[in-house]
C-alpha positions as CSV (number, residue, x, y, z in Angstrom):
1,M,15.5,5.6,15.4
2,E,13.5,8.8,14.3
3,N,12.0,8.1,11.1
4,V,11.0,4.6,11.5
5,I,8.8,2.9,14.2
6,L,9.4,-1.3,14.7
7,E,6.6,-3.0,16.8
8,K,5.9,-6.3,17.2
9,N,2.8,-8.5,17.9
10,G,3.1,-11.9,19.0
11,H,5.6,-13.1,15.5
12,V,4.3,-10.1,13.1
13,S,6.4,-7.1,13.7
14,K,5.4,-3.8,11.4
15,I,8.0,-1.3,10.2
16,T,6.0,2.4,9.8
17,I,8.3,4.9,7.6
18,N,7.2,8.0,10.2
19,R,7.6,10.8,8.0
20,P,4.6,11.9,7.3
21,K,5.2,15.4,7.0
22,A,7.1,14.7,4.1
23,L,4.9,11.9,2.8
24,N,7.3,9.5,4.2
25,A,10.4,10.4,1.6
26,L,13.2,8.0,1.7
27,S,16.0,10.3,2.7
28,T,19.1,9.0,4.2
29,D,18.7,9.0,7.5
30,V,15.2,7.3,6.8
31,L,17.4,5.0,5.0
32,K,19.7,4.4,7.5
33,D,16.5,4.2,10.1
34,L,14.8,1.5,8.0
35,E,18.4,-0.2,7.5
36,E,18.2,-0.5,11.0
37,A,14.6,-1.8,11.5
38,V,15.2,-4.6,8.5
39,N,18.8,-6.0,10.5
40,T,16.6,-6.3,13.7
41,V,13.7,-8.1,12.3
42,K,16.8,-10.1,10.2
43,N,17.9,-11.3,13.7
44,D,14.5,-12.0,15.4
45,D,14.1,-15.5,14.4
46,D,10.6,-15.3,16.7
47,T,9.2,-13.1,13.3
48,Y,7.2,-15.5,10.9
49,C,5.6,-12.4,8.7
50,L,6.8,-8.6,8.5
51,I,4.3,-6.1,7.4
52,I,5.5,-2.5,6.2
53,T,3.8,0.6,5.6
54,G,3.4,4.7,6.2
55,A,2.4,7.2,8.1
56,G,-1.0,8.8,7.6
57,D,-3.5,8.2,5.3
58,K,-1.9,10.3,2.1
59,S,1.2,8.7,1.9
60,F,3.2,5.2,1.9
61,V,6.3,6.1,0.6
62,A,6.2,9.6,-1.9
63,G,9.5,8.3,-3.3
64,A,13.1,9.7,-2.8
65,D,13.8,13.1,-1.0
66,I,14.5,14.6,-4.4
67,A,15.9,18.4,-2.6
68,E,18.5,15.9,-1.1
69,M,19.1,14.2,-4.0
70,K,19.5,17.9,-6.4
71,D,23.5,17.9,-6.6
72,K,24.7,15.0,-6.3
73,T,27.5,14.4,-8.1
74,V,28.0,10.8,-10.2
75,E,29.7,9.0,-7.2
76,E,27.5,10.2,-4.6
77,A,24.3,9.0,-6.6
78,A,26.1,5.9,-7.5
79,E,26.9,5.6,-3.8
80,Y,23.0,6.3,-2.7
81,G,21.6,3.9,-5.8
82,A,23.7,1.1,-4.4
83,Y,22.6,1.7,-0.6
84,G,18.9,1.9,-1.4
85,N,19.5,-1.2,-3.5
86,K,21.0,-2.8,-0.7
87,I,18.6,-2.2,1.9
88,F,15.9,-3.3,-0.5
89,R,18.0,-6.4,-1.3
90,E,17.9,-7.1,2.6
91,I,14.3,-6.9,2.5
92,E,13.5,-9.3,-0.6
93,T,15.4,-11.6,0.9
94,L,14.4,-11.8,4.4
95,H,13.9,-15.0,5.9
96,C,10.0,-14.5,6.6
97,P,7.3,-13.0,4.0
98,V,7.0,-9.5,3.6
99,I,3.6,-7.6,3.2
100,A,3.4,-3.6,2.1
101,A,0.7,-2.3,3.2
102,V,0.1,0.2,0.6
103,N,-1.6,3.5,1.9
104,G,-1.8,6.5,-0.3
105,F,1.1,7.3,-2.5
106,A,3.9,4.5,-3.8
107,L,5.6,6.9,-6.4
108,G,9.2,6.1,-7.3
109,G,11.8,4.6,-4.3
110,G,7.7,3.8,-2.7
111,C,7.1,1.9,-5.5
112,E,11.0,0.3,-5.7
113,L,9.8,-0.3,-1.6
114,A,7.0,-2.1,-2.1
115,M,8.4,-4.1,-4.7
116,S,10.7,-5.5,-2.8
117,C,7.9,-7.1,-0.7
118,D,6.5,-10.3,-1.3
119,I,3.0,-9.1,-0.7
120,R,1.5,-5.6,-1.8
121,V,-2.1,-5.3,-0.4
122,A,-3.6,-1.4,-1.1
123,A,-5.6,0.9,0.0
124,D,-8.5,2.5,-3.0
125,N,-6.7,5.6,-2.3
126,A,-3.5,3.9,-3.0
127,V,-1.5,5.5,-6.4
128,F,1.8,3.8,-8.2
129,G,4.4,5.0,-10.4
130,Q,7.6,5.0,-11.6
131,P,8.3,8.9,-12.1
132,E,12.0,9.2,-12.1
133,V,12.2,9.9,-16.4
134,G,10.4,12.8,-15.6
135,L,13.2,14.0,-13.2
136,G,15.8,13.4,-15.6
137,I,17.2,10.5,-14.9
138,T,16.2,6.3,-14.0
139,P,14.9,4.8,-11.2
140,G,18.1,3.8,-8.9
141,F,16.1,1.3,-6.4
142,G,15.8,-1.4,-8.5
143,G,12.6,-0.4,-10.1
144,T,13.8,-1.2,-13.9
145,Q,14.3,-4.7,-12.3
146,R,11.7,-5.7,-10.4
147,L,8.4,-4.0,-12.1
148,A,9.2,-5.9,-15.7
149,R,9.6,-9.0,-13.4
150,L,6.0,-8.9,-11.6
151,V,4.1,-7.2,-14.3
152,P,4.3,-7.8,-18.3
153,A,7.3,-6.4,-19.7
154,G,5.7,-3.6,-21.8
155,I,3.2,-2.8,-19.2
156,A,6.6,-1.5,-17.3
157,K,8.3,0.2,-19.9
158,E,4.5,2.2,-20.3
159,M,5.0,3.4,-16.8
160,I,8.2,4.0,-16.8
161,F,9.1,5.6,-20.0
162,T,5.3,7.5,-19.7
163,A,6.3,8.4,-15.9
164,R,2.3,8.6,-15.4
165,N,1.4,6.9,-11.9
166,I,-1.5,4.5,-12.2
167,K,-4.4,4.1,-9.6
168,A,-4.5,1.3,-7.3
169,D,-7.5,-0.2,-9.3
170,K,-5.2,-0.5,-12.3
171,A,-2.3,-1.7,-10.5
172,E,-4.3,-4.4,-9.5
173,K,-5.1,-5.4,-12.7
174,I,-2.1,-6.1,-13.9
175,G,-1.0,-7.8,-11.0
176,L,1.2,-5.2,-9.3
177,V,-0.6,-5.4,-6.1
178,N,-2.2,-8.8,-4.5
179,A,-6.0,-6.9,-3.2
180,V,-7.0,-3.6,-3.0
181,V,-9.5,-2.8,0.4
182,P,-11.0,0.3,1.2
183,A,-8.8,2.0,3.0
184,E,-10.4,2.1,6.3
185,E,-10.0,-2.4,6.1
186,L,-6.2,-1.8,5.0
187,M,-4.4,-2.4,8.3
188,A,-7.0,-5.1,9.6
189,T,-6.8,-6.9,6.1
190,V,-3.3,-7.0,6.5
191,E,-2.5,-7.6,10.0
192,K,-5.3,-11.0,9.1
193,M,-2.9,-12.0,6.4
194,A,0.0,-11.5,8.5
195,A,-1.6,-13.2,11.3
196,G,-2.2,-16.5,8.6
197,I,0.6,-17.3,7.7
198,A,2.7,-16.8,10.9
199,K,0.4,-19.8,12.0
200,N,2.1,-22.0,9.7
201,A,5.5,-23.8,9.5
202,P,8.3,-20.9,9.8
203,I,10.4,-22.6,8.5
204,A,8.7,-24.4,5.9
205,V,7.2,-20.6,4.8
206,A,11.1,-19.0,4.7
207,Q,12.1,-22.3,2.5
208,A,8.9,-22.1,0.1
209,K,9.7,-18.3,0.5
210,K,13.8,-19.1,-1.1
211,A,12.3,-22.0,-3.8
212,I,10.7,-19.0,-5.0
213,N,12.3,-16.5,-5.2
214,N,15.6,-18.5,-6.5
215,G,13.6,-19.9,-9.0
216,L,12.3,-17.2,-10.6
217,N,15.9,-15.8,-11.0
218,G,17.5,-19.2,-13.3
219,T,15.7,-22.1,-15.2
220,I,12.6,-24.5,-14.3
221,D,15.2,-27.5,-14.0
222,E,17.3,-25.4,-11.5
223,G,14.0,-24.0,-9.7
224,I,12.7,-27.6,-9.4
225,A,16.4,-28.8,-8.1
226,E,16.1,-26.1,-5.5
227,E,12.6,-27.3,-4.5
228,V,13.4,-30.5,-3.9
229,K,16.2,-29.6,-1.5
230,D,14.2,-27.2,0.2
231,F,11.3,-29.7,0.4
232,S,13.9,-32.6,1.3
233,D,15.3,-30.3,4.0
234,C,11.9,-29.9,6.2
235,F,11.9,-33.4,6.9
236,A,14.9,-32.8,9.7
237,T,12.4,-30.5,11.0
238,E,10.7,-30.7,14.2
239,D,7.5,-29.0,12.5
240,Q,8.0,-31.4,10.1
241,T,6.7,-34.5,12.2
242,Y,4.3,-31.9,14.7
243,G,2.4,-30.8,11.2
244,M,1.7,-34.3,9.8
245,D,1.3,-36.0,13.0
246,C,-1.9,-32.9,13.8
247,F,-3.3,-33.5,10.4
248,L,-3.7,-37.4,11.1
249,N,-4.9,-36.8,14.3
250,K,-7.0,-34.0,12.8
251,V,-5.8,-31.5,15.2
252,R,-6.5,-27.9,13.7
253,D,-5.3,-25.6,16.9
254,K,-1.2,-26.0,15.8
255,Q,1.7,-24.3,17.4
256,F,4.9,-24.7,15.6
257,S,7.8,-24.6,17.4
258,N,9.8,-23.3,14.3
259,K,12.5,-26.0,15.1
């Protein structure tokens, strides 16, 4: 993969968009490499948490590649939007939690990529925005849908309609990001969080992610029914027996088997 680096440390994998000279813009080639990396993680049951970030310290992902998009036909634009959304949904529904380590610009497709992750941690130099209407288009990789689910609808509409960017502190204030840390501490902070997630029972974490995501798309009664099923299914796992035995026997250093 020329434009994406996939690394693994223990049970934590990391995808780095590696096109820093173009501020990690999402060309079709980048999207293809990202899809390949995501599919690799998807097929790796030994990955308990995934980090997504951008190369360099200026940009997470500055957006889609405008030069590549400019002359697309309606049909080509529809294919491009569907392709990006397909990859971002794969990230959103991945078996393990995904943390976006947002370093610098997260604009357009970059903001949409971050929003497809479960958790967003931003460097204090991060900038978020959906500037598409200033280019004569709408967000095309899920921005109109995810932003209004993550922040109040009025705030989402303001961001999209005005095409104005917001800084990291404002993004934290409106709930778009979980935390803001000094840029030099970003990766250490995210890696520590990922390691903490990976220490827990991976099947239970995956079930919890599924219950939250599915519940958000239905009624609370449907969500509760989903939760009861996911909760009870955990009792068929070795990790449930082991985890509760450790609790009762005051064992702190647990090693779950993912079974």
